[in-house]
C-alpha positions in Angstrom: 0.0 0.0 0.0 1.4 3.4 -0.9 0.2 7.0 -0.5 -1.6 7.0 -3.9 -3.7 4.0 -2.9 -7.5 4.8 -2.8 -9.0 5.1 0.7 -11.4 2.3 -0.2 -8.5 -0.2 -0.1 -8.6 0.1 3.7 -10.6 -2.6 5.6 -13.9 -1.3 6.8 -14.1 1.6 4.3 -17.0 0.8 2.1 -18.7 3.0 -0.4 -20.7 5.0 2.2 -17.7 5.6 4.4 -15.6 6.5 1.4 -18.1 9.3 0.5 -17.9 10.6 4.0 -14.1 10.8 3.8 -14.4 12.5 0.5 -16.4 15.3 2.2 -13.2 16.0 4.1 -11.2 16.0 0.9 -9.7 12.6 1.8 -9.4 10.4 -1.4 -6.2 8.5 -0.9 -4.2 7.0 1.9 -1.7 9.9 1.5 -4.6 12.3 2.1 -5.6 10.4 5.2 -2.2 10.2 6.9 -1.9 14.0 6.3 -5.2 14.6 7.9 -3.7 15.8 11.2 -5.5 15.9 14.6 -6.9 19.3 15.5 -6.4 18.6 19.2 -5.3 15.9 21.6 -7.1 14.5 24.7 -4.3 14.5 27.3 -5.2 12.0 30.1 -3.6 13.2 33.3 -3.7 12.0 36.9 -6.9 12.6 38.7 -7.0 15.7 41.0 -8.9 16.3 44.3 -12.3 17.9 43.7 -11.3 20.9 45.9 -8.7 21.8 43.3 -11.1 21.9 40.3 -11.3 25.3 38.6 -13.8 26.8 36.1 -12.8 26.5 32.4 -10.3 23.6 32.9 -10.5 20.0 31.6 -9.8 17.8 34.6 -10.1 14.2 35.9 -11.7 13.4 39.3 -12.3 10.2 41.1 -14.9 9.8 43.8 -18.0 8.0 45.0 -21.5 8.6 43.5 -23.3 10.5 46.2 -27.1 10.3 46.4 -29.6 9.3 43.6 -29.3 9.8 39.8 -31.5 12.8 38.9 -33.5 13.0 35.6 -34.9 16.3 34.4 -36.3 18.0 31.3 -35.4 21.5 30.3 -35.9 23.2 26.9 -36.6 19.8 25.2 -33.4 18.5 26.7 -33.2 15.4 28.9 -30.7 16.0 31.6 -29.1 13.3 33.6 -27.1 14.4 36.7 -25.3 13.0 39.7 -23.1 14.3 42.5 -19.6 12.8 43.0 -17.8 13.1 46.4 -14.2 12.6 47.5 -12.4 13.4 50.8 -12.0 17.1 49.7 -15.4 18.0 48.3 -18.5 17.4 46.1 -19.1 18.3 42.5 -22.2 17.9 40.2 -21.9 16.2 36.8 -24.5 16.5 34.1 -25.1 14.8 30.7 -27.5 16.0 28.0 -29.7 13.6 25.9 -28.1 10.5 27.5 -31.0 9.0 29.6 -29.5 5.5 29.1 -26.8 6.5 31.6 -29.3 6.1 34.5 -28.7 2.4 34.7 -24.9 2.6 34.6 -24.8 5.4 37.2 -27.5 3.9 39.4 -25.2 1.1 40.5 -23.3 3.6 42.6 -19.7 3.0 43.7 -16.4 4.6 42.8 -16.3 6.4 39.4 -13.8 8.5 37.4 -14.9 11.4 35.3 -12.9 13.5 32.8 -14.4 16.7 31.3 -14.6 20.5 31.2 -15.7 22.4 34.4 -18.2 25.2 34.1 -20.0 27.5 36.5 -23.8 27.0 36.7 -25.8 29.2 39.2 -22.9 29.9 41.3 -21.6 26.3 41.6 -19.0 24.4 39.6 -20.2 21.5 37.5 -18.8 19.0 35.0 -20.7 18.9 31.7 -20.7 15.9 29.4 -17.7 14.3 31.2 -16.2 11.0 29.9 -17.1 8.1 32.2 -14.6 5.5 33.4 -16.5 2.8 35.3 -14.9 1.0 37.0 -12.3 3.6 37.8 -9.4 1.2 37.1 -10.0 1.5 33.4 -8.7 5.1 33.5 -5.3 4.1 34.7 -4.5 2.6 31.3 -4.9 6.0 29.7 -2.9 8.1 32.1 -0.1 10.2 30.5 -1.3 9.2 26.9 -2.3 11.6 24.1 -5.4 10.6 22.1 -5.9 12.4 18.7 -9.1 14.3 18.1 -9.9 15.0 14.4 -12.1 17.5 12.6 -15.3 15.5 11.7 -18.2 15.6 9.4 -21.7 14.3 10.2 -21.7 10.5 10.1 -18.0 10.1 10.5 -16.7 9.4 14.1 -13.3 10.0 15.6 -12.9 6.3 16.1 -13.5 5.5 12.4 -10.7 8.0 11.4 -8.4 6.7 14.1 -8.9 3.1 12.9 -8.3 4.1 9.2 -5.1 5.9 10.1 -3.8 3.1 12.3 -4.4 0.6 9.5 -2.8 2.9 6.9 0.3 3.4 9.0 0.6 -0.3 9.6 0.6 -1.3 5.9 2.0 1.8 4.3 5.3 1.5 2.3 8.0 3.6 4.0 8.4 6.9 2.1 11.8 8.1 1.0 13.1 11.0 3.1 12.9 14.1 0.9 14.6 16.7 3.2 18.3 16.9 2.5 20.4 15.3 5.3 22.3 18.5 5.8 19.1 20.5 6.6 17.8 17.7 8.9 21.0 17.6 10.9 21.5 21.3 11.1 17.9 21.7 12.4 17.8 18.6 14.6 14.7 17.3 12.7 13.0 13.9 13.1 12.8 11.6 10.1 9.6 11.8 8.0 8.2 8.3 8.6 8.8 8.6 12.4 7.1 12.1 12.4 4.0 11.1 10.4 3.4 8.2 12.9 4.0 10.2 16.0 1.8 13.2 15.0 -1.2 10.8 15.1 -0.2 8.5 17.9 2.6 10.0 20.0 4.3 7.9 22.6 4.4 11.0 24.9 4.6 14.8 24.8 8.2 14.8 23.8 7.5 12.6 20.8 4.6 14.8 19.8 6.8 18.0 19.9 9.6 16.4 17.8 7.1 15.1 15.2 5.2 18.4 15.0 8.4 20.4 14.7 9.6 18.3 11.8 6.3 18.5 9.9 5.8 22.3 10.5 9.4 23.0 9.4 8.8 20.9 6.2 5.5 22.7 5.5 7.2 26.1 5.8 10.3 25.2 3.8 8.4 23.8 0.8 6.1 26.8 0.9 9.0 29.3 0.9 10.8 27.5 -1.9 7.7 27.5 -4.0 7.2 31.2 -3.4 10.8 31.9 -4.5 10.1 30.1 -7.8 6.9 32.2 -8.2 8.8 35.4 -7.5 11.5 34.6 -10.0 8.9 33.8 -12.6 7.0 37.1 -12.0 10.2 39.2 -12.1 10.7 38.4 -15.8 7.1 39.3 -16.8 7.2 42.7 -18.6 4.6 45.4 -18.0 2.7 45.8 -21.3 0.2 48.3 -20.0 0.6 52.1 -20.1 -0.8 54.2 -17.2 0.0 57.8 -18.1 -3.4 59.4 -17.5 -3.8 59.9 -13.7 -5.6 63.3 -13.6 -9.0 61.8 -12.7 -7.4 60.0 -9.7 -5.9 63.2 -8.4 -9.4 64.8 -8.8 -11.0 62.0 -6.8 -8.4 62.3 -4.0 -9.0 66.1 -3.8 -12.8 65.6 -3.7 -12.8 63.0 -0.9 -14.7 64.2 2.3 -11.5 63.5 4.2 -7.8 63.9 3.6 -5.8 60.7 3.0 -3.3 59.9 5.8 0.4 60.2 5.1 0.6 56.4 5.1 -2.2 56.1 2.5 -0.4 58.7 0.3 2.9 56.8 0.6 1.3 53.5 -0.3 -0.6 55.0 -3.3 2.6 56.4 -4.7 4.3 52.9 -4.3 1.4 51.3 -6.2 1.4 53.9 -9.0 5.1 53.6 -9.3 4.8 49.8 -9.7 2.0 50.0 -12.3 4.1 52.5 -14.3 7.3 50.4 -14.0 8.9 47.9 -16.3 7.6 44.7 -14.6 4.1 43.5 -13.6 3.2 44.5 -10.1 2.8 41.9 -7.3 2.1 43.9 -4.1 0.6 43.3 -0.7 -1.0 46.2 1.1 -1.1 45.4 4.8 -3.2 47.7 7.0 -5.0 47.4 10.3 -8.8 47.3 10.3 -10.1 50.8 9.4 -6.8 52.1 8.0 -8.3 52.8 4.6 -7.1 50.1 2.3 -10.2 50.0 0.1 -10.0 53.6 -1.1 -6.4 53.0 -2.2 -7.4 49.9 -4.2 -10.3 51.8 -5.8 -7.9 54.6 -6.8 -5.7 51.9 -8.6 -8.8 50.6 -10.3 -9.8 54.1 -11.5 -6.3 54.6 -12.9 -6.7 51.3 -14.8 -10.2 52.3 -16.2 -9.3 55.8 -17.2 -6.4 54.4 -19.3 -8.7 52.2 -21.3 -8.3 48.9 -19.4 -10.4 46.7 -17.1 -9.9 46.1 -13.4 -11.3 43.4 -11.1 -11.9 43.5 -7.4 -12.5 40.1 -5.7 -14.0 39.9 -2.3 -14.3 36.9 0.0 -18.1 37.1 0.4 -21.1 38.2 -1.7 -22.2 40.6 0.9 -18.8 42.3 1.0 -18.7 42.3 -2.9 -22.1 44.1 -2.9 -20.9 46.6 -0.4 -17.8 47.4 -2.4 -20.0 47.8 -5.5 -22.3 50.3 -3.8 -19.3 52.3 -2.5 -17.7 52.4 -6.0 -21.0 53.4 -7.7 -21.6 56.3 -5.3 -17.9 57.4 -5.7 -18.1 57.4 -9.5 -21.4 59.4 -9.5 -20.2 62.0 -7.0 -17.0 62.6 -9.0 -18.6 62.1 -12.5 -16.1 59.3 -13.3 -17.1 58.0 -16.8 -16.5 54.3 -15.9 -19.1 51.5 -15.7 -18.8 49.2 -12.6 -20.5 45.8 -12.7 -21.3 43.1 -10.0 -20.7 39.4 -10.7 -21.5 36.8 -7.9 -22.5 33.2 -7.8 -26.0 33.8 -6.6 -27.0 35.9 -9.6 -29.6 34.5 -12.0 -28.5 32.9 -15.3 -29.8 35.9 -17.2 -28.0 38.4 -15.0 -24.8 36.4 -15.4 -25.1 36.3 -19.2 -25.7 40.1 -19.3 -22.6 40.6 -17.1 -20.5 38.3 -19.3 -21.4 40.2 -22.4 -20.5 43.6 -20.8 -17.2 42.2 -19.6 -16.3 40.6 -22.9 -17.2 43.7 -24.9 -15.3 46.1 -22.6 -18.5 48.0 -21.7 -17.8 47.2 -18.1 -14.5 48.8 -16.9 -14.6 47.6 -13.3 -15.8 44.1 -12.3 -16.5 43.5 -8.6 -17.4 40.1 -7.3 -16.4 36.8 -5.6 -14.5 33.8 -7.1 -17.0 34.0 -10.0 -14.6 36.5 -11.5 -12.1 33.8 -12.5 -14.5 31.2 -13.9 -14.0 29.9 -17.4 -17.2 31.7 -18.7 -15.8 35.1 -17.9 -13.9 36.6 -20.9 -12.2 40.0 -20.3 -11.5 42.4 -23.1 -8.3 43.7 -21.5 -7.8 43.0 -17.8 -4.9 45.0 -16.4 -5.4 44.8 -12.6 -6.8 42.2 -10.1 -7.3 43.3 -6.5 -8.0 40.6 -4.0 -9.5 41.5 -0.6 -8.7 39.7 2.6 -8.8 35.9 2.5 -7.8 35.5 -1.2 -4.2 35.2 -2.3 -3.5 34.8 -6.0 -1.4 31.7 -6.7 0.3 30.8 -9.9 -2.8 28.8 -11.3 -5.2 31.7 -10.9 -2.7 34.0 -12.7 -2.4 31.5 -15.5 -6.2 31.4 -15.9 -6.3 35.2 -16.3 -3.3 35.3 -18.5 -5.0 32.8 -20.8 -7.8 35.3 -21.2 -5.4 38.1 -22.3 -2.2 39.7 -20.9 -0.7 39.0 -17.5 -2.4 41.5 -15.1 -1.0 43.4 -12.2 -1.9 41.9 -8.8 -2.7 43.9 -5.6 -3.5 41.9 -2.4 -5.1 43.6 0.5 -4.9 42.2 4.0 -6.0 43.4 7.5 -4.2 40.5 9.2 -1.7 42.0 11.5 1.4 39.9 10.7 4.7 41.3 12.1 6.8 42.6 9.2 9.7 40.1 9.8 7.2 37.2 9.2 5.3 39.0 6.4 8.6 39.3 4.4 9.0 35.5 4.6 5.4 34.5 4.0 4.7 36.9 1.2 8.1 36.3 -0.5 6.5 36.6 -3.9 5.0 40.1 -3.2 6.4 43.5 -2.4 4.9 44.8 0.8 3.3 48.2 1.7 2.0 49.0 5.1 -0.7 51.5 6.0 0.4 52.0 9.6 -1.8 55.0 10.4 -5.5 55.3 11.2 -7.6 58.2 10.0 -7.8 61.0 12.7 -11.6 60.9 12.8 -11.7 57.3 14.1 -12.7 57.0 17.8 -10.5 54.4 19.6 -12.5 51.3 20.7 -12.9 51.0 24.5 -12.0 47.5 25.7 -12.5 45.5 28.8 -11.5 41.9 29.9 -14.0 40.5 32.4 -14.9 37.1 33.9 -18.3 35.4 33.6 -19.7 37.1 36.7 -20.1 40.2 34.5 -22.3 38.6 32.0 -25.6 40.1 33.3 -24.0 43.5 33.4 -22.8 43.0 29.8 -26.3 42.1 28.7 -27.7 45.2 30.4 -25.1 47.3 28.5 -26.1 45.7 25.2 -29.8 46.4 25.9 -28.9 50.1 26.6 -26.9 50.4 23.3 -29.8 48.9 21.3 -32.2 51.2 22.9 -30.0 54.1 21.7 -30.3 52.7 18.2 -27.0 50.8 18.0 -26.3 47.1 17.2 -24.2 44.4 18.7 -22.2 41.2 17.9 -21.8 38.3 20.3 -19.2 35.6 19.4 -19.3 32.1 20.6 -16.3 29.8 20.1 -16.5 26.4 18.5 -16.2 24.2 21.6 -17.5 20.9 20.3 -15.9 18.7 17.8 -18.8 18.4 15.3 -20.3 21.2 13.2 -23.8 20.1 14.3 -23.0 20.8 18.0 -21.3 24.1 17.0 -24.5 25.2 15.3 -26.6 24.1 18.3 -24.3 26.1 20.6 -25.1 29.3 18.7 -28.8 28.5 18.4 -29.1 27.7 22.2 -27.3 30.9 23.1 -29.4 33.0 20.7 -32.6 31.5 22.1 -31.5 32.2 25.7 -30.4 35.7 24.9 -33.7 36.5 23.1 -35.6 35.5 26.2 -33.4 37.8 28.4 -33.5 40.8 26.0 -37.2 40.6 25.3 -39.3 40.7 22.1 -38.5 44.4 21.4 -34.9 43.4 20.4 -34.4 41.1 17.5 -31.6 38.5 18.0 -30.2 36.7 15.0 -27.7 33.9 14.6 -25.0 32.8 12.2 -22.8 29.7 12.1 -20.6 27.6 9.9 -23.2 25.0 8.9 -25.5 27.6 7.2 -25.4 27.9 3.4 -23.8 30.9 2.0 -27.1 32.3 0.8 -28.5 32.0 4.4 -25.4 33.7 5.8 -25.6 36.6 3.2 -29.3 37.0 4.0 -28.6 37.3 7.8 -25.8 39.7 7.2 -28.0 41.8 5.0 -30.7 41.9 7.7 -28.1 42.9 10.2 -26.7 45.6 7.9 -30.3 47.0 7.5 -30.8 47.0 11.4 -33.6 44.4 11.0 -31.5 42.3 13.5 -30.1 44.3 16.5 -28.0 41.6 18.2 -26.1 38.9 16.1 -24.9 35.8 17.8 -22.2 34.1 15.7 -19.2 31.9 15.5 -16.0 33.3 13.9 -17.6 33.2 10.4 -18.3 36.8 11.1 -14.6 37.6 11.0 -14.7 38.7 7.4 -18.1 40.3 7.4 -19.6 43.5 6.1 -19.1 47.0 7.2 -21.9 47.9 9.7 -21.1 51.4 11.0 -24.0 51.2 13.4 -22.6 48.2 15.3 -20.9 49.5 18.5 -20.5 46.4 20.7 -18.5 43.2 20.2 -18.7 40.7 23.0 -16.6 37.6 22.8 -17.5 34.6 25.0 -14.7 32.3 26.2 -12.1 34.8 24.8 -9.3 32.7 26.2 -10.0 30.1 23.4 -9.0 32.5 20.6 -5.6 33.8 19.5 -5.0 37.5 20.1 -4.7 38.1 16.4 -8.1 36.6 15.8 -9.7 38.5 18.7 -8.3 41.7 17.2 -9.8 40.8 13.8 -13.1 40.2 15.5 -12.8 43.6 17.3 -12.5 45.2 13.8 -16.2 44.5 13.1 -17.0 47.5 15.4 -15.6 51.1 15.5 -16.5 51.7 11.9 -18.9 54.6 12.4 -19.3 57.9 14.2 -20.3 56.3 17.5 -18.1 55.2 20.4 -17.6 51.5 20.2 -16.8 48.9 22.8 -15.3 45.4 23.0 -16.0 43.0 25.9 -13.7 40.0 26.2 -15.3 37.5 28.5 -13.0 34.9 29.8 -14.0 31.6 31.5 -10.5 31.0 32.7 -9.0 32.2 36.0 -5.4 31.2 34.8 -2.9 34.0 35.3 -1.2 33.6 31.9 -4.5 33.8 30.1 -5.3 37.0 31.9 -1.9 38.4 30.9 -2.5 37.5 27.3 -5.9 39.1 27.1 -4.7 42.2 28.9 -2.7 43.1 25.8 -6.0 43.8 24.0 -6.8 46.2 26.8 -3.6 48.1 26.3 -3.7 48.7 22.5 -5.9 48.7 19.4 -2.8 48.4 17.2 -3.0 45.0 15.5 0.8 44.8 14.7 1.7 45.5 18.3 -0.8 42.9 19.5 0.6 40.3 17.1 4.2 41.0 18.2 3.3 40.8 21.9 1.3 37.6 21.2 4.5 36.0 19.8 6.4 36.8 22.9 3.9 35.0 25.1 3.7 31.7 23.1 5.0 28.6 24.8 5.1 24.9 24.0 1.8 24.3 25.8 0.0 26.4 23.1 0.8 23.7 20.6 -1.9 21.4 22.0 -5.4 22.3 20.8 -6.8 24.3 17.9 -4.4 26.5 16.0 -4.5 30.1 17.1 -5.0 31.7 13.7 -6.4 30.9 10.3 -3.7 33.1 8.6 -2.4 31.3 5.5 -4.3 28.1 6.1 -1.4 25.5 6.5 -2.4 22.0 7.4 -0.4 22.0 10.7 1.7 25.1 11.0 0.6 28.3 12.6 2.6 31.4 11.8 2.2 33.0 15.2 3.0 30.1 17.5 5.5 28.6 15.0 7.3 31.9 14.3 10.7 30.6 15.3 10.4 27.5 13.1 9.2 29.7 10.2 12.4 31.9 10.6 14.6 28.8 10.7 12.9 27.3 7.6 13.4 30.6 5.9 17.2 30.6 6.7 17.4 27.0 5.6 15.8 27.9 2.2 18.2 30.9 1.7 21.2 28.7 2.4 19.9 25.9 0.2 19.3 28.3 -2.7 22.9 29.7 -2.3 24.5 26.3 -2.4 22.3 24.7 -5.1 19.8 27.2 -6.7 18.6 24.6 -9.3 18.4 21.7 -6.7 20.7 19.7 -8.9 22.9 18.0 -6.2 22.2 14.4 -5.5 21.0 14.9 -1.9 18.4 17.5 -3.1 16.8 15.3 -5.8 14.0 14.0 -3.6 13.3 17.5 -2.4 13.2 18.8 -6.0 10.7 16.1 -7.0 8.5 16.9 -4.0 8.6 20.6 -4.7 7.6 20.1 -8.4 4.7 17.9 -7.3 3.7 20.5 -4.7 3.5 23.3 -7.4 2.0 21.1 -10.1 -0.8 19.9 -7.9 -1.7 23.4 -6.9 -0.9 22.8 -3.3 0.4 26.3 -3.0 -3.1 27.7 -3.8 -4.7 25.5 -1.1 -2.3 27.0 1.4 -2.8 30.6 0.4 
């Protein structure tokens, strides 16, 4: 069995299970073994009940005290018991598991492992794992059990069995990292690492395996970027942008003056576009720094010189918002250009009309989602592509557009606060501009970090803001391991909040399981103030501009990375009203408080990202990755910053010694790199 073998060759993987695996983009045995755990259950020694703290996952051993209680609440069957040891008593509850009554009713000594929460002033374990008799737990102490991202119908056990089987029968793979790089960086061998990342012997084995795979992921990524940059540097600029009078007029007519940083970045972009080579530039700027207007100026420059420009947004709602902004700007400044909207949800007739206008050149500026690069879209003369937020343009997308005409200039906009030292490595194929100044009319967001005892006070504050005409976001983390439970989490919270706030205030909800059309509809209602309070998971991170939203409250803030919390905070503070961010932490841990306090000190995303890096420790590597920046399979650019820098240094040294990777020890690496680029794996990472 090798990595190209179909997943169906594994025992127990029939047609039905194969389709479930395919939902997770797992088609081959190679896909399966590179489907890394998102978390690990770490089975540690049981602690006394008196030492249990809110927000922690712990193990306790004690005697079942009293009778098993069965209750119904909000259509939920709740089973609960009390467990007692020499130091205290704690309640444990299970939802929708009435069959536990017989097991628990026997009484005796029991071991429970689960998360501790506070309910009505008392600590309680919810949905704990049961070990009955207690001796069965001893076999698991000090082991790490993998937890995988799931899809409905596929359990963690099925994935574990498949991976165990694959690793048992898989042919050993040739090591593709050169021996010199492995030795210089003290890296584990590939076959050892791939086994230990799934089923580590202990924490030390896990760290060695993870370090090797993260380093490899960064190294291949950086080498691929270098190849892209070299290819781009030899692409000549065949466009002419001499007429920039209308852009100057738009800048002079804006109701505000551009900041010095915006002016500097605009000059850098204009210089690129009038230079000898095709532009590949990243514009980094904190939320609210004014990146969009700079991108629109570049698009006007393109249109007024007789070419077409495209602006690609991550969501339809954001695309529509950009379109409205551009339409209004053109009308106010009497710009003789025609913008057009193109999104996936448009009717067949609307799309046909749009295609015709784009092909004929009637439309100068095309704004939309990924629909902009579909085969049916034929541009007359596309000179600039601007990608907003989550999209990066890889080599394949560029080729698609080049096939439709000439190779266009590329401008990437990002509000992700990546420290410059890391950005230079990660965006190696792009020149970098930074808008490091906020407009003077922006009111700084007021922040507070509180514990759960402030929840009712926070709700009262939210009600007051809504009564004044404002709107609010509340973010719930994805705690559970299945999407279904994630959705239920948000639904339950929204229902409870609706009861507390009353019928005068409309509470809406948003989560990852909703279809894009449903998400867009909810965001549109929120944008129109038909919904006053929106309860959501982090799908809101790249949302729409709602200037009327003034409160962002994040539940269980300790479960998010600081960079992500800062991104969420960027949803408010966009209008004329004072805005607030409430970070509610369920943890009393001192380190957690120290991390969150950074958000209290500053609204500067770059400062926050840099401080976050300083506080990272090995313990952060267990659990969900802290950021979704550049979606690597395993690596996280913030918590793995030191490995990223080492991989970058290794790539530089390798390119100096053997720029064409012709040496014998680099042949396996060269083959893997070619496969990586050919299969478009760079695009899935970006």
